[in-house]
C-alpha positions as CSV (number, residue, x, y, z in Angstrom):
1,M,47.1,45.8,-32.4
2,L,43.7,44.9,-33.8
3,V,43.7,45.1,-37.6
4,D,40.6,46.7,-39.2
5,T,38.9,45.1,-42.3
6,D,40.1,47.9,-44.6
7,V,43.8,47.2,-43.9
8,L,43.2,43.5,-44.7
9,I,41.5,44.3,-48.0
10,W,44.1,46.8,-49.0
11,H,46.8,44.3,-48.3
12,L,45.0,41.7,-50.4
13,R,44.8,44.2,-53.2
14,G,48.5,44.7,-53.2
15,Y,48.8,48.1,-51.5
16,A,52.4,48.2,-50.3
17,Q,51.7,50.6,-47.4
18,A,49.1,48.2,-45.9
19,T,51.5,45.3,-46.3
20,R,54.3,47.2,-44.6
21,Q,52.0,48.0,-41.7
22,L,51.1,44.4,-41.3
23,D,54.7,43.4,-41.6
24,A,55.6,45.7,-38.7
25,L,53.2,44.0,-36.3
26,A,54.6,41.5,-33.8
27,Q,51.3,39.7,-33.9
28,L,48.3,40.2,-36.2
29,Q,44.9,40.1,-34.5
30,L,41.5,40.4,-36.1
31,S,38.0,40.8,-34.8
32,A,35.8,37.9,-35.9
33,V,33.8,40.6,-37.6
34,S,36.6,41.5,-39.9
35,Y,37.2,37.9,-40.7
36,L,33.5,37.3,-41.4
37,G,33.3,40.5,-43.4
38,M,35.0,39.2,-46.5
39,R,32.8,39.7,-49.5
40,N,33.4,36.6,-51.5
41,K,35.2,33.2,-51.5
42,A,38.3,34.5,-53.1
43,E,38.8,37.2,-50.4
44,L,38.0,34.6,-47.6
45,L,40.6,32.2,-49.0
46,A,43.2,34.9,-49.4
47,V,42.6,36.0,-45.8
48,K,42.8,32.5,-44.5
49,Q,46.1,31.9,-46.3
50,M,47.5,35.3,-45.0
51,M,46.4,34.5,-41.5
52,Q,48.2,31.1,-41.6
53,R,51.4,32.7,-42.9
54,R,51.4,35.4,-40.3
55,Q,50.1,33.2,-37.5
56,A,47.2,35.6,-36.9
57,T,44.6,35.3,-34.2
58,I,40.9,35.8,-34.5
59,L,39.3,37.4,-31.4
60,P,35.8,36.0,-30.9
61,M,32.7,37.9,-30.0
62,T,32.1,37.7,-26.3
63,E,29.3,38.9,-24.0
64,A,31.5,41.8,-23.0
65,I,32.2,42.8,-26.6
66,T,28.5,42.5,-27.4
67,Q,27.4,44.7,-24.5
68,Q,30.1,47.3,-25.3
69,A,28.9,47.4,-28.9
70,I,25.3,47.8,-27.8
71,A,26.3,50.8,-25.6
72,L,28.3,52.3,-28.5
73,M,25.4,51.9,-31.0
74,E,22.9,53.4,-28.5
75,A,25.2,56.4,-27.9
76,L,26.5,57.0,-31.4
77,T,24.3,55.6,-34.1
78,L,21.9,58.5,-34.4
79,S,24.4,61.3,-33.6
80,Y,27.4,60.0,-35.5
81,G,26.1,57.3,-37.8
82,L,28.2,54.5,-36.3
83,Q,27.7,51.2,-38.2
84,M,27.4,47.8,-36.6
85,G,30.7,46.4,-37.9
86,D,32.7,49.4,-36.7
87,A,30.9,49.2,-33.3
88,L,31.9,45.5,-33.0
89,I,35.5,46.1,-34.1
90,A,35.9,49.1,-31.7
91,S,34.3,47.1,-28.9
92,T,36.7,44.2,-29.5
93,A,39.6,46.7,-29.3
94,L,38.3,48.3,-26.1
95,V,37.6,45.0,-24.3
96,H,41.1,43.7,-25.2
97,Q,42.7,47.2,-24.5
98,M,44.4,47.4,-27.9
99,P,44.7,50.1,-30.5
100,I,43.1,49.7,-34.0
101,L,45.2,49.7,-37.2
102,T,42.8,51.3,-39.7
103,G,42.9,53.4,-42.8
104,N,39.6,55.0,-41.7
105,V,40.4,56.7,-38.5
106,K,37.2,58.8,-39.0
107,H,35.1,55.7,-38.4
108,F,36.4,55.4,-34.9
109,S,37.0,59.0,-33.9
110,A,33.8,59.5,-32.0
111,I,34.3,56.4,-29.8
112,P,35.7,57.2,-26.4
113,G,38.8,55.2,-25.6
114,A,39.3,53.8,-29.1
115,A,42.9,54.5,-30.2
116,C,43.9,54.4,-33.8
């Protein structure tokens, strides 16, 4: 399961439901976009520590992910308002054939094949 940025942030803010969802995962995997999307040093440090404790994996951007994101942006930016970060996260999930754990299902609802 690919964990979206919002779930990470909610976990860091102490939201019990987000923590329970992360606890239920056999393995925590993040897109590099989510890891790089932390807003300040405190968030980044907290995510690094959480990742070490949970033995999380960061999935890097690849050519396949980039090409998939470009296709999604071309298809959905004007009609749906798809943002770059969500396109890259969805593309990571699609390329790795995994569902996305997110609190914002709406962000991914227009993306064919993206399961939340």
